[in-house]
ZASE-179305 format. One record per residue: residue in one letter; y, x, z negated of N, C-alpha, C, O in turn. Coordinates in steps of 0.02 Angstrom, whole numbers, plus 50000, padded with zeros to 5 digits. Layout:
<rs>
aYXZYXZYXZYXZ...
</rs>
This chain:
<rs>
m501665146456475502375143056451502995145756506503005151556527a503355142056520503885144056556504615146356519504865142856476s504885152256540505305155456485505985149756486506085146856540t506325148456442506795144656425507535147856418508075145156405v507415153656430508025158056434507885163656490507335165656509n508615165756516508625170456573508565177956544509055180056513v508015182056551507885187756514507935192856582507545191656628p508285197156588508275202756640507725206156655507345207356608a507555208656725506905212456738506965218256700506405220056678y507405221856683507295228256649507125226256569506665228856538v507525221556544507125219556461506555217956474506165220156431q506225214156527505475213256534505135218956539504575219156513q505365223856569504985230456588504915233856516504385236656498r505465233356477505495237356409505045232656364504705235756323l504995227256363504455223256316503835223756343503395221756304l503595226156405502885229556421502815234956388502295236756361i503415238256388503225245456346503025245356268502665249256237v503375239956248503245239056170502575236256163502235237956114a502335231856210501795227756199501135234556203500715235656159k501205237456256500655242456242500745247756199500265251456192e501295249156166501205254356108501015250156059500895253656009e500915243556044500745239255994500055237356010499725234355968g499805239056068499025237756063498875232656112498285232056126f499245229056138499155223656193498785226156250499075230656281a498255224556271498075226456328498275222856388498275216756387p498455226456446498765223656503498325218656540497745220056555e498585213256555498345207156586497915202656533497565197756549q498015205356458497605201356425498255197456374498035195056322f498765196856380499255194356342499695191156387499675192556447s500225185656356500745182156386501445184156349501415187056294v502045182756378502585183156335502955177856340503155176356396q503095174456292503575167556280504345169856267504405173856221y504785168456292505425168056270505805162756251505795157556283e506185163756197506665158556169507265160556134507265166256110p507835156556126508505158956112508275162656035507815160656000g508645167256023508635171555961509085171355916509075174455862s509605166955941510145164655878510375158355910510195155855963k510805156055865511195148955864511725149055897511835143955929s512175154055900512905155555935512875155156006513225151256040g512425159456029512415159656115512945161056154512895159856214d513515163456130514025163756153514085168756212514485167856258g513655174556207513515180156250514045183256274513985185756329y514605183656243515155188356249514965197356251514985201656295i514785197356180514595204256189513845205556185513715211256202g513305201956168512655201856159512285195356160512395190156129l511805197056205511325190556207510685191556155510435197156152i510475187156122510065187756065509405183656102509505177856117v508765186556116508205183156136507495184856092507305190656078r507185179656076506495180356033506105181856092506185179356147a505595186856072505085187656135504375186656090504345189256034r503915183456110503265182456078502675184456121502485181556172f502385190356089501745191956139501115187956110500985187756050i500785185156155500145179956136499515182356167499375181656227s499155184956125498405186156146497985183156114498165180956060s497295182156135496725178656126496385184056072495985181956031v496545189956073496115194456048496405199055989496055203255960q497195197555971497465200055917498115196055902498435192755942p498265197155831498825191555812499375192055850499495197455876t499815186855860500445186155897501015189855850501145189055790l501325194255901501995198355877502605194455919502615192455977t503135194355861503645193055895504215198555881504165202755836v504735198055923505195203255917505945200155944506015195155979i506305203055925507055201755946507415206555989507575212355976c507525203156043507875208056101508595206056104508775200156110k508985211056100509725212256106510015215256171509865221156184f510395211856212510575214756266511195212356289511345206656270p511705216156336512305214356356512295209356402511765208656432p512815205056418512835201256466512805203556536513155208356550e512405200756587512305203156651512885203056695512835206456746d513435199956685513935200056726514375205256695514515206356636r514565208456757514955215956750515735215156715516035218756675q515875209656743516645207856716516615206756648516965209956609q516075201056625516125200056555516045206356510516415207556462r515525210356531515355216256496515985221056478516095224156426e516335220756535517105225456530517485222356491517745225556446r517605215756499518175210956453518155213556389518645215656358f517435213556363517375213056287517035219956267516705219756215n517065226356304516805231856295516205232456272516095236656228a515725228456297515115228556295514735233856280514405234456228m514775238356329514335242556324514475249956277514095254556263l515195248756261515375254556217515125251156148515185254956100l514885245356133514625242056071513935243856070513705245656016f513595243756117512775244156131512785251056124512305252956090e513255257056150513145263556140513005265356066512535268356040r513675261956036513565262755956513105261055935512855265655902e512815256655934512235253355906511605256055929511135255855889l511505258755988510935262356006510885268955963510335270255939f511485273755950511685278455932511275278155848510885282455826i511445273355821511315271055741510495271755744510145275855714y510285266455791509565266155782509085271055808508505272055790q509515274555863509025280055889509115286955843508635290755839h509685288555811509725294755785509865294655715509565298355677v510345290355695510685290055619510105288255588509825292655555l509825281955591509385279255536508655282055532508265281355485p508535285555593507885289655594508015297055555507505300355542a508565299455539508775305055528508765302355438508465305455394f509065297555428509065295155352508225294855336507955298255292e507935290855373507155290155346506825297255340506485298455290e506915302055389506655309355386506795313155312506385316155277l507475312155302507805314755258507505313055186507425317455143q507345305255173507135304755133506305305155106506055305555050l506075304955164505305307755155505255314855141504805317055105q505765319155173505755327155149505885326555072505725331355037h506115321955047506345322954993505785317854926505905316754866g505365316254957504835311254919504925305654906504595302654863i505495302354947505705294654938505365290655007505465291555067d504975286454976504535282355017504705275355017505195274054983r504445270755044504665262955050504455259154984504635253454968q504005263754946503765260254874504405262154826504555258454779d504715267154837505265270454779505865265554787506095263554840e506085263954723506595259354717507325262854734507855259854728t507255269054752507795273654778507915273654856508415275854885y507335270654888507455270854957507765266154996507705260154985f508105268455042508645265155088508115264055155507935268655192g507905257055160507735254755229507965249055239507595245555273n508485246555221508765238555235508965236955304509465233455312y508645238855353508695236755409508135235255451507595237255431p508145231655515507575229755548507245235655584507615240055606k506615236055590506355241555621506525239755705506545234255732c506615246355734506655246055800506155248555840506065254655840y505785244855878505265245655921505535250155980505185254856000h506185248656008506275253056082507085250856074507395246156049a507275257956116508045257456122508055259356189507615263356205y508565256956249508675259156300509385258656319509665253956292c509815262856368510345261556380510595266556450510545272656451d510825263256494511035266356554511735263256568511805258556608s512195265656538512895263256551513055262556633513285257256655d512955266856665513135266456735512965260556773513315258356819r512305257456749511995253256783512195245556726512075239956749g512435246156673512665240056639512075237956600512055232056583e511575241756582510945239956559510875244056490510945250056481a510685237856436510455240856373510085234956337510155228856346v509625238556291509325233356260508965236856201508695242456207l508985232256132508765235056065508205229556078508295223756097i507655232356064506965227356035506705229655961506395234755944l506945223855920506985223655842506535220055817506315215255849e506325221555758505875218655719506165209755708506755208655698d505755205255711505915200155699505815198455619505275198755589l506545196355585506615195855519506285189255511506115188655452l506115184055547505875176555524505155176455548504805171455539a504925182255578504185181955593503735178655530503875179855472p503235174755548502885172455484502445177355459502225176155403q502215183655492501835187955472502125193755419501805198055390r502755192455415503195197255370503515192755309503645186755313p503595196755256504045192355201504615188855220505065191755250p504655182455205505255177455236505805181155211505815184555160m506325180155256507095181355235507475175755262507255171755303k508085175855235508475169455243509245172555255509555176855225l509375168755306510175169355328510505163655287510295157955284l511125166355253511465162255201511915157655255511845158555315d512305153455233512755147855260513385152355265513635154055211q513705154655325514355157955339514985153155297515535155455282y514765146655283515355145155259515395143255198515855139655178e514845145755155514835145555088514935152555058514655157355083p515355153055002515415158654972514745162254936514365158954902v514675167554943514105171754909514055173254846514525176754829d513695172154805513605171854725513385178154710513045181354750y513575180854639513385187154625512755191354623512705197454627d512295187154617511655189654616511405191954694511065197054704h511585188354736511455191354804511995197054832511795200754877v512535197654811513035202054810512775208054775512965213554795r512385207654730512335214654682511825217754727511915223354749v511245214054745510745216554791510985220654848510725225954866l511585217054879511855221754935512245226454908512355231054948m512465227054860512935232354834512345239054816512525244854823e511755237554796511405241354789510995245354849510775251054854a511015240254888510865243054966511385248054996511255253655019l511945245354993512445249655024512515255054974512625260255006g512495256354911512425263554883512005267254906512195272954920r511295265554917510795270654943511005271555002511005277455018f511225266955051511475268855121512045275655121512015281055151n512585272755073512905279555069512715286355048513005291155073a512315287055012511815290254984511625294455039511805300355037c511285292155090510995294655135511425298355180511225303555206s512115295555193512595299255230512895304755201513135309055236f512935305055133513185311055091512725316355087512945322055086a511935315155086511435318555096511295322155170511085327955177l511475317455224511635320055281512105326755299511995331455337k512655325155256513175329455272512995336555241513255341655263h512435336955177512225342555160511675345355196511625351455196n511265342055224510665344155244510635346155320510355351155342r511035340355364510985341355433511825341255458512055336155485p512175346555447512915345255465513215344455516513805342855520e512695346055583512765345855651512635338055664512965335355708m512225334955632512165327955641512725323455614512925318155639f512945326655553513445323955522514075324055551514485319555542e514195330255594514885329955636514795324155677515295320755689k514215322555703514245317555754514495309455720514845305155746l514215309455665514525301855636515345303255621515715298355628r515605308755605516285309055599516655308255665517265308155665q516325307655719516715304955773516695297655787516975295155835l516345294255742516375287055762516975283955731517035283055671n517495282255785517985277955766517875270155759517345267255768d518445267455742518425261055720518425256255777518975254755800l517825253155805517785250355867518105243455839518475240955881l518065239855782518375233755776519095233355811519235229455857s519495237755782520145238955803520215238955886520685236255916v519725242055914519745240855989519615234156003520025230356029v519095232555987518805225956030519265220756016519345216856063l519635219355953520085213755945520795214655959521255210955941d520835222056008521435223156028521525223356114521925226656146t520965218356141520845218556210521335211956231521605207656196e521335212756289521745205956333521635200256312522065195956299q520895199856305520475192456282520835189956203521165184756194t520685194556159520885192956088521445195056059521485194355998r521855197456087522545200356065523055194456053523475195156009p523015189156088523325183256070523155179656004523535175755977l522715181055987522415177555919522925180455865523305176955832t522885186755861523285190455812523935187055792524015184955735p524405186455838525115182955822524875175555794525085173255741r524465172455829524265165155810524035165855738524365162355698n523495169955709523285169755645523685172955608523535172755548c524185176155621524735178755577525265172955559525405171555501q525535169955612525825163255597525585158555557525915155655514l524825157155574524655151955534524535154655454524525150655407a524455161755445524335164155371524985163355331524975162355270a525675164155377526235164555357526505156955321526885155655275s526075152455370526395145155348526135142755297526325137155276a525625146555263525425145255191525895145355138525835142555083f526505149955164527075152155102527695148555131527805147455191d528005147155086528655143755089529165149455106529265154155068v529455148655161530025153855200530455155555145530575161555137d530755150555099531285152255057531035155054991531215160454970k530535150354956530305152654890529785157754883529655160854832q529435158554954528995164054957529085169455009528615171455044a529735171755012529935174555074529585181955097529465184355152r529495184155036529225191455052528345190455082528075193855126h528055185255046527355185255071527415182355155527095185555198h527725177955170527905174855242528105179755292527855180155348r528655184055265528925189355304528425193855321528375195955378d527965195955268527445202355279526935199255323526695202455370l526745193255310526075191255356526465191055435526125193055483l527105188855446527265187955518527445194955548527525195555609d527515200755500527665207355519527035210955541527055215355584l526335208455502525735210555506525585210255593525295214955619s525785205455624525525204155690525885208855733525775208055793h526335213955715526515217255759526125224155764526095227755714s525825226155828525315229855820524765231655778524525237155765m524605225555758524065225055693523475229755706523285233055657w523115230555771522485233055764522635241755777522325246155747p523055242655815523145251355811523375253655749523175259055728r523895249355708523995250655639523325250955598523175255855563t522985246155605522345245955554521875250555581521475252855540g521825252455638521355258555657521555266355628521175270855610a522105266355632522375272155602522455272455523522395277555489h522595266855502522475265755423521825267455392521785270255337v521305265755430520585266755406520165270655423519595270755399r520425275355474520155281055503519795285855452520015286255395g519335288755468518855292055412519315299055389519265300855330a519695302355430520085306655414520465306555345520515311155305r520695300655342521095298955274520665298255215520975297455162a519985298255211519605295655164519315303455148518995304255097e519415307955185519075313455154519275318155105519875319355098p518775321655063518175324055078517665318355068517075320055063y517825311855065517265306255028517145301855087516845296555075a517315302855148517165296855206516365298355215516055303455200a516135292255246515445290755258515275286955315515745284855349l514685285455331514525281255376514665274455350514435273355294n514975269755377515135262255362514575259355416514395262255467h514355253055391514025248655439514575245155479514445243555537g515235243555449515685242555503515895234955502516495233655506d515375229055497515435222755502515015218455446514705213255453c515095221555401514705218255343514885211755323515265211555275w514715206755347514845199755314514245195355328513715197355351t514405188455311513805184955295513275183955359512665183855351n513505183355402512995182255474512575189655486511995189855508n512885194155471512515200855478511965204355422511715209955424v511845198855370511455201255314510945196455305511095190555305m510165198755297509795192555277509495194455199509485200255178f509285189655169509065190655096508295189755090508015185655125g507965193555044507385190755031507225189454960507575192254919y506765185554940506675184954869505945183954842505445183154877d505965184154778505215184554744505075177454736505435172654748a504315177654707503925172254708504325166754654504115160954647n504825168854622505155163154581505895162654609506365160954573g505935164154674506625163554701507205166454687507765164154697r507005173954653507585177154646507705181754691507205183654723v508345184854706508555188754762508115196154752508135197854694k507855199354784507665205154777507755209854827507735215854811d507845207954889508025212854952508435209355007508455203255010v508745213255047509345213155081509075217655151508695222555150c509405214555209509265218155267509905217855311510165212555330l510145224055327510845223655374510655224555435510235228755449f510965220355482510865221755560511495220955591512005219555559d511475221755651511995220955706512515228055673512945227655629w512345232955703512615239855682513115241555741513275247355751q513315236855776513865238255834514535241055818514885244555854m514685238555752515325242055732515385247455688515915249055661a514715250855678514575255355628515165261855650515275263955707r515515264255579516065268955600516095272555546515835270755494y516485279455553516575284455495517215282155451517775281255475g517075281255389517605279355343517495278655282516995281055257s517935275355249517905276855163517315271555136517285265655152p516895274955093516375271355060516595263455040516195258855043v517215262855020517435256154990517435250555037517475244655018l517395252755108517665246555156517055241955175517235236655201d516385242855169515935238355182515945232755132515965226755146y515925235755059515965230955004516525228454989516465222754968t516965230054991517655227154980517675220455028517765214655010l517555223155098517765215755146517225209955129517355203955128f516575212955114516015207055089516245202855024516255196755023i516425207154966516675203854914517295198254923517305192454903f517775201554957518385198354965518325192455017518595187055008l517945193855073517885187755114517335183855123517345179055161c516765185955086516155182855078515955179755022515615174655019g516185183154972515965181354900516305176554870516825174354894e515995174154804516305170254775517065172254737517105178354730l517515169654718518135170854701518215175554632518655179754620e517675173354592517645176654524517365184054545517515188654506l517065185354590516855191154598517275197054612517075202654597r517915195954643518385200754643518885199654601519415202854604r518765194154549519355194554507519025195854418519385197854372s518465194654414518055195854356517405201154364517245204754317k517165201254405516555205054410516585210854457516075214354461f517095212254491517075217554531516795224854506516335227954532d517105226554460516975233254421516245232454407515935237754413s515905227554392515265225854380514805228354446514355232554439l514965225754499514665225954560514915232554586514575235054632v515305235154571515545242954597515035247354566514645250854599t515045247154491514435250954462513735249254485513285253454486a513645242954504512845242354544512805247254605512325250954615f513395246654648513425251454692513385258654685513095262054727y513715261354629513735268054605513125271654581512935277454587d512865266054548512235268454503511685269354558511335274354555a511595264254612511085265954655511245272054712510795275254740f511885273054722512185278054768511855284754724511415288354748s512145285554652511905291754622511175292654618510935298254631a510785287754601510045287354597509755291554661509385296454658t509985288654713509665290854781509935296354796509495300354814l510455298554798510755304954804510515311054763510455316554790q510405310154703510165315554651509395316454674509155321854659r508985311954708508465313054718508475317254788507965320154806m508975317454819509035321154888509495327654872509815330654915g509475329154814509775335554798510455335454791510755340654777g510825328254801511565329754777511805328554724511405328854677s512485326854709512635324454634513285320854656513745323354688a513235313754632513745308454639514425311554606514945310654638e514475314854549514935315954516515415321454561516025320854555s515215325854597515545329954633515515327354703515985329354737d515075323154735515055321754814515605314854812515995313654859l515565311254760516085304754764516205303254688515805299354661p516625305554656516745303254600516915296254590517265293454632r516685292854535516865285754521517435283554543517565279454587e517855287254500518615285354499518765285354570519075280054582e518705288554617518805287954692518705282654718519075280454762l518185279554695518155272854721518675268654710518885265654760e518955267454654519435264754627520205267254666520695263554673r520155273954687520835275654726520735273854783521255272154809q520205273454823520165271154883520255263154904520455260754957l520015259654839520165253254848520795252154859520955248254903k521205254954826522035253654823522135256654893522525253154924q521935261454926522255265454996522125260955045522545259055085f521285258255042521245254255116520995247755095520615244955134g521155244355029520885237555016521335232855054521085227155058r521935233455084522215229155120521905227555190522165222955222l521455230555212520985228455271520775221855259520715217555302a520645221255190520285214155176520825208455206520635203155232l521475210255197522015203255212521935203555283521885198355315v521905211055321521995210255401521435206455419521565202155460m520795206855398520115204155417520275196355396520085192355438g520555193955344520455189155334520895183755363520855177655354t521355187155403521835181955459521345180455508521515175755544y520775183055521520445181255565519765178455521519475174055552a519545179655477518965176755448518955169755412518465166055412i519655168055377519675162955337519765156255379519465151155362p520175156355432520045150455472519455148555493519305142655503n519065153655502518295151655524518005149855461517635144855462v518095153055401517825148655342517905141455326517525136955311a518505141955335518885133855328518755128555374518855122555365q518435132455446518225128055509518845124455533518855118455546l519425129155540519875125055570519825124855640519615129655673p520035118855669519945118055745520455122555769520825125455729p520505123355840521015127155863521685125055864522175128755862a521675118355869522405113855874522665114255803523275115055798v522355113855754522705115055686522885122755694523485123955693c522525127055701522605135055703523315135255754523725139455736e523455132055803524115135255843524555131055819525125133055831n524525124555783525155121455768525015118355696524895112355696p525015121655637524925119255575525325113955548525125109455511t525975114855572526485109855550526405102655573526765097955554l525925102355614525685093755642525275091855600525245085855590h524785096555558524205095655540524205096655451523735098755418q524905094555423524965097555355524375093255301524135095455249a524245086755334523765082955295523015085055288522605083255246d522945088755335522115091055351521855093055302522155098055282k521405091755271521145094455210520805101355215520715104955166r520615102955278520485108855314521015113755293521065117655245l521335112655333522045116355334522315118455256522535124055242q522265112455206522415113655133521905118455108522105122955071h521355118055121520775123155093520915129555132520775134855104y521155129555187521275137255215521885139855165521855145155134y522455135055161522935138455139522855140155060523225144155031a522345136855029522285139654960521805146854963521855151154919l521365147655015521015153755016521465159755023521495164854989m521855157655083522435162755106522925164855051523065170855049r523175161155010523505162754959523245165454895523585168254853e522605164354892522195169054846522155174554860522275179054820l521955175854929521795182154960522455188054961522405193954947v523005184854978523605188154974523815189754901524095195154889q523685185854856523755187054789523365194054773523635198854746d522875193754787522225198254768522235206154802521925211154785t522615205354843522695212154895523515214854889523755219654918d523865210354844524555212154849524645219754821525145223154834g524225221554788524405228354748524125234554790524165240454772f523815232254853523475238254893524095241354935524615238254947d523975247554954524445250754991524525248055060524035246455093a525105247555081525315243455165525055246055216524925252055214i524925242755267524745245255339525365247055378525735242355393v525515252255393526195254855405526155257355474526655259855500
</rs>
């Protein structure tokens, strides 16, 4: 079968390494390729599904993630920087978490175990050559328990978010355990800056900031709601340098930890039991992983992806789910939640860093409301558009719910 996608030669060579490691005999199997994602924009990473087919053993499918071959495109979007970050997570951090858990008697059957990420078969990077590839477990492969990617335009309900919160709690416990058990490795985590503020402050994406802030400001009457209108316009000035400084890990010490950094609906998949109840979650796309406050991942997901009631009436319940999971896993690895990360510290850091939800909302909510570029660029001409009115409702709710958080200065 002919390939339907372009796969660089170096990626094909790395796939042969995986095939050999998985027991596929040379010249007794074929490899089929197909697009691995619906977006296919290819700005930062290309996703391809590779299928190893043999007459003597079961088919194996894997996901290949690699940067664009065009050098200018790679440089324009800092692609190699992002791939270096994600490979560091898969090659060093997640294996260290796994080893620490096994050392403390926590295995995959244990409810305190953190393993909510795809298996990595192979990772390779040569930044000088502009080459990098991650070969990962295919979460949609028929031979594994099925997982589902939710609709990014639909708010996520309590049951799904609760399972995610528990996974994030165990994830943070591993980060704190690393601090105690492998301080030299943890020191490397502390160097992980906020790449999101770097990527969104490039020449290509920088013009979106004033556009999005002006769009958000248009949700408020310039006379009757002058403060909100003015604050959103002010947000556009040096937004990403200010944001990067606002959420840097040093400000959350001594309670900072590894963040996923891009925890939203399109970067998590959920698994279900025989009765359709949510029982599992898998986090992928670790390119934005950073060192920062433990509240950032779950706050952004709840505020930007969850149903409205989650942040208005069920937030404490969800944070309790996070903290209970955090406490149970950390205790198994010799730590103490009360001393390492007091429960009340999460509330303090929500106020300190929660304004990031508003910053990200200026980018996320136009997408959630499915606003066309023409509406984003000139909302005054489209006031009757139902999508714009939906956007306005979402933005007003977000501004109201983040109003008490510390300003980004």
